[in-house]
C-alpha positions as CSV (number, residue, x, y, z in Angstrom):
1,X,-1.8,-3.2,8.4
2,X,-2.3,0.4,9.3
3,X,0.5,2.2,7.8
4,X,-1.0,5.7,7.5
5,X,-2.7,8.1,9.8
6,X,-3.8,12.0,10.2
7,X,-2.0,13.4,12.9
8,X,-2.4,17.1,14.2
9,X,-3.9,17.3,10.2
10,X,-0.6,16.3,8.7
11,X,-0.7,12.8,6.9
12,X,2.5,10.4,8.6
13,X,3.2,6.5,7.5
14,X,4.9,4.1,9.8
15,X,8.2,2.7,8.9
16,X,9.0,-0.6,10.1
17,X,12.2,-2.2,10.7
18,X,12.2,-6.5,10.7
19,X,14.6,-8.4,11.9
20,X,15.9,-12.0,12.7
21,X,18.7,-14.7,13.3
22,X,21.1,-15.2,10.4
23,X,19.7,-12.6,7.6
24,X,19.9,-9.6,6.7
25,X,17.4,-6.6,8.8
26,X,14.9,-4.8,6.6
27,X,13.7,-1.2,7.0
28,X,10.5,-0.4,5.1
29,X,9.4,2.7,3.9
30,X,5.6,3.0,2.8
31,X,5.8,5.5,0.0
32,X,3.3,7.9,-1.1
33,X,4.0,9.1,-4.7
34,X,3.2,12.7,-3.8
35,X,4.6,14.2,-0.7
36,X,6.0,17.1,0.5
37,X,10.2,17.7,-0.5
38,X,11.1,16.9,2.9
39,X,9.7,13.6,2.9
40,X,11.4,12.3,-0.2
41,X,14.7,13.8,1.2
42,X,14.5,12.6,4.6
43,X,13.9,8.9,3.1
44,X,16.6,9.5,0.8
45,X,19.1,10.4,3.4
46,X,18.2,7.4,5.7
47,X,17.7,4.9,2.9
48,X,20.8,5.6,1.4
49,X,22.7,4.8,4.6
50,X,21.6,0.8,4.5
51,X,23.8,-1.7,2.3
52,X,21.6,-2.1,-0.2
53,X,17.7,-0.5,-1.4
54,X,15.3,-2.1,-2.8
55,X,13.5,0.5,-4.4
56,X,10.5,0.3,-7.3
57,X,10.1,1.7,-10.3
58,X,8.0,0.1,-13.7
59,X,10.0,1.1,-16.5
60,X,6.8,0.5,-18.6
61,X,4.6,2.4,-21.1
62,X,2.2,2.7,-17.9
63,X,4.9,3.7,-15.4
64,X,6.0,6.6,-17.2
65,X,2.0,7.6,-17.7
66,X,1.9,7.2,-13.5
67,X,5.0,9.2,-13.3
68,X,3.8,11.7,-15.3
69,X,0.8,12.2,-13.8
70,X,2.3,12.3,-10.1
71,X,4.8,15.5,-12.3
72,X,1.3,16.9,-13.4
73,X,-0.5,16.8,-10.0
74,X,2.7,18.1,-8.2
75,X,3.7,21.1,-10.3
76,X,1.7,23.9,-9.2
77,X,1.6,23.0,-5.1
78,X,4.0,24.7,-3.0
79,X,5.8,22.1,-1.4
80,X,4.8,19.3,-3.1
81,X,6.9,17.2,-4.8
82,X,6.4,14.1,-7.1
83,X,8.6,10.8,-6.1
84,X,9.9,10.1,-9.5
85,X,11.8,13.2,-9.9
86,X,12.6,14.0,-6.5
87,X,14.3,10.6,-5.6
88,X,15.6,10.7,-9.1
89,X,19.7,11.1,-8.0
90,X,19.4,8.2,-5.4
91,X,20.9,5.8,-7.4
92,X,23.9,4.3,-6.4
93,X,25.2,1.0,-7.2
94,X,23.5,-0.1,-4.1
95,X,19.9,1.4,-4.8
96,X,18.4,-1.8,-6.8
97,X,15.5,-1.6,-8.9
98,X,13.5,-4.8,-7.9
99,X,10.2,-4.3,-9.7
100,X,8.5,-6.6,-12.0
101,X,11.2,-6.8,-15.4
102,X,9.1,-4.3,-18.4
103,X,8.6,-8.2,-20.3
104,X,7.2,-9.8,-17.3
105,X,4.9,-6.7,-16.5
106,X,3.8,-6.1,-20.5
107,X,3.0,-10.1,-20.3
108,X,0.2,-9.3,-18.1
109,X,-0.7,-5.9,-19.0
110,X,-1.8,-7.0,-22.6
111,X,-3.9,-9.5,-20.8
112,X,-6.2,-6.1,-20.7
113,X,-8.3,-5.5,-23.2
114,X,-6.8,-3.0,-25.8
115,X,-9.1,0.5,-24.9
116,X,-9.4,0.1,-21.2
117,X,-5.2,0.4,-21.3
118,X,-5.9,3.6,-23.8
119,X,-8.3,4.8,-21.5
120,X,-5.9,4.2,-18.6
121,X,-3.1,6.5,-20.9
122,X,-5.8,9.4,-21.4
123,X,-7.6,9.5,-17.8
124,X,-4.5,9.4,-15.9
125,X,-3.0,12.6,-16.6
126,X,-6.5,14.2,-16.9
127,X,-6.6,12.6,-12.8
128,X,-3.3,14.8,-12.8
129,X,-4.4,18.3,-13.7
130,X,-7.3,17.6,-11.5
131,X,-5.3,17.0,-8.5
132,X,-4.1,20.5,-8.7
133,X,-7.3,22.2,-8.3
134,X,-7.4,24.4,-4.8
135,X,-7.2,22.5,-1.2
136,X,-6.0,19.6,-2.7
137,X,-3.7,18.8,-0.1
138,X,-6.4,18.7,2.4
139,X,-8.2,16.2,0.2
140,X,-5.4,14.3,-0.5
141,X,-4.4,14.0,3.5
142,X,-8.2,12.9,4.1
143,X,-8.2,10.3,1.5
144,X,-5.3,8.8,2.0
145,X,-5.7,8.4,5.8
146,X,-8.9,7.0,5.5
147,X,-8.2,4.5,2.8
148,X,-6.8,0.9,3.5
149,X,-2.8,0.2,1.9
150,X,-3.5,-3.3,2.4
151,X,-6.7,-3.8,0.1
152,X,-6.8,-1.2,-2.3
153,X,-8.4,-2.5,-5.3
154,X,-9.8,0.9,-6.2
155,X,-7.9,1.0,-9.8
156,X,-10.5,-1.9,-10.4
157,X,-13.3,0.6,-9.6
158,X,-11.9,3.4,-12.3
159,X,-10.6,1.5,-15.2
160,X,-12.4,-2.4,-14.8
161,X,-11.2,-5.6,-13.7
162,X,-7.1,-6.7,-13.8
163,X,-5.5,-3.1,-13.2
164,X,-4.9,-3.6,-9.5
165,X,-3.9,-7.7,-10.5
166,X,-1.2,-6.1,-13.0
167,X,-0.4,-3.1,-10.9
168,X,-1.0,-3.9,-7.4
169,X,-0.5,-7.9,-7.2
170,X,1.9,-9.2,-9.4
171,X,4.6,-6.3,-8.2
172,X,4.1,-7.1,-4.5
173,X,5.5,-10.7,-6.0
174,X,8.1,-9.1,-7.6
175,X,9.0,-7.2,-4.2
176,X,8.6,-10.3,-2.1
177,X,10.7,-12.9,-4.7
178,X,13.3,-9.8,-4.6
179,X,13.4,-9.9,-0.8
180,X,13.5,-13.6,-0.4
181,X,16.6,-13.9,-2.8
182,X,18.0,-11.6,-0.8
183,X,17.5,-13.5,2.7
184,X,19.1,-16.4,0.6
185,X,22.5,-14.8,-0.4
186,X,22.9,-12.5,2.5
187,X,23.8,-13.6,6.1
188,X,23.3,-10.2,7.8
189,X,23.6,-6.8,6.4
190,X,20.9,-3.9,6.5
191,X,18.3,-3.7,4.0
192,X,15.9,-0.7,2.9
193,X,12.9,-1.3,0.9
194,X,11.7,1.8,-0.5
195,X,7.8,1.0,-1.9
196,X,5.1,2.1,-2.4
197,X,2.5,1.5,1.0
198,X,0.1,-0.4,-0.9
199,X,2.6,-3.1,-1.4
200,X,4.4,-3.3,1.9
201,X,1.5,-5.2,4.0
202,X,2.1,-8.1,1.6
203,X,5.9,-8.2,2.2
204,X,5.3,-7.8,6.2
205,X,3.5,-10.8,6.1
206,X,5.6,-12.9,4.2
207,X,8.6,-11.8,5.7
208,X,7.2,-12.8,9.7
209,X,5.1,-15.8,8.3
210,X,7.9,-17.4,5.6
211,X,10.6,-16.5,6.8
212,X,10.5,-15.5,10.5
213,X,11.1,-12.4,11.2
214,X,9.9,-9.8,13.7
215,X,9.0,-6.2,13.8
216,X,11.6,-4.4,16.4
217,X,10.9,-1.0,15.4
218,X,8.2,1.0,14.4
219,X,7.9,5.1,13.7
220,X,5.8,8.1,12.1
221,X,7.2,10.3,9.9
222,X,5.9,13.3,8.2
223,X,4.5,12.4,4.5
224,X,2.0,15.6,3.8
225,X,2.1,18.2,6.2
226,X,-1.3,20.1,7.0
227,X,-1.9,23.3,4.7
228,X,-1.9,26.3,6.6
229,X,-5.0,27.7,8.4
230,X,-6.3,31.2,6.3
231,X,-5.7,34.1,8.8
232,X,-9.0,35.1,10.5
233,X,-10.0,38.8,9.9
234,X,-9.6,41.1,12.7
235,X,-12.6,42.6,14.2
236,X,-12.6,45.9,16.5
237,X,-15.3,46.4,18.3
238,X,-15.0,49.2,20.5
239,X,-17.9,51.5,21.7
240,X,-17.7,55.3,21.8
């Protein structure tokens, strides 16, 4: 499932709406954790109009390290923001954290060897600093547009086997369970899902395959705008 694309130099993400008879509708907002301020404002405003918003947010040491990395990376980049800070105020009563509960997350997290867990906490902030280098925005756009959100196991390449299962797959299951519970308890209504883009394809497969939903709307929204091109020096070629 292609949720990210590069269009006119900008990085765009595809938002989806899925419906069925006798159940709530779901509007899926695939998130990128470092993006334009305008992107986060638009998502927050649109999601807030729904009856319920299922949001992500790992309330664990690992989650805090990831959020700190995003804040470091966006700190000196004009126009860039971190999701954890930009959407902090979007916390009305209808915004529900549907992420893995800390005890459940940590149960899986402890299966990873201690040394590799320590390296995660050390390396992630360094990565954030690296993302502050010049041309970061263009590199982010190219990397994300070329990547695959449905098979993103690159975290295992960096930190070793097991991280993808905990950080992605187990949290996929938590999101799918939250949506399934909503379907069993709601006859109608509008539900927004504000989660990382990597978690959206498994949810779509579950909603369509297990619950009989169909996609009725698709739209593209700019996540990262293309960096402004440097002005070309003017040349005067006059002849005497």
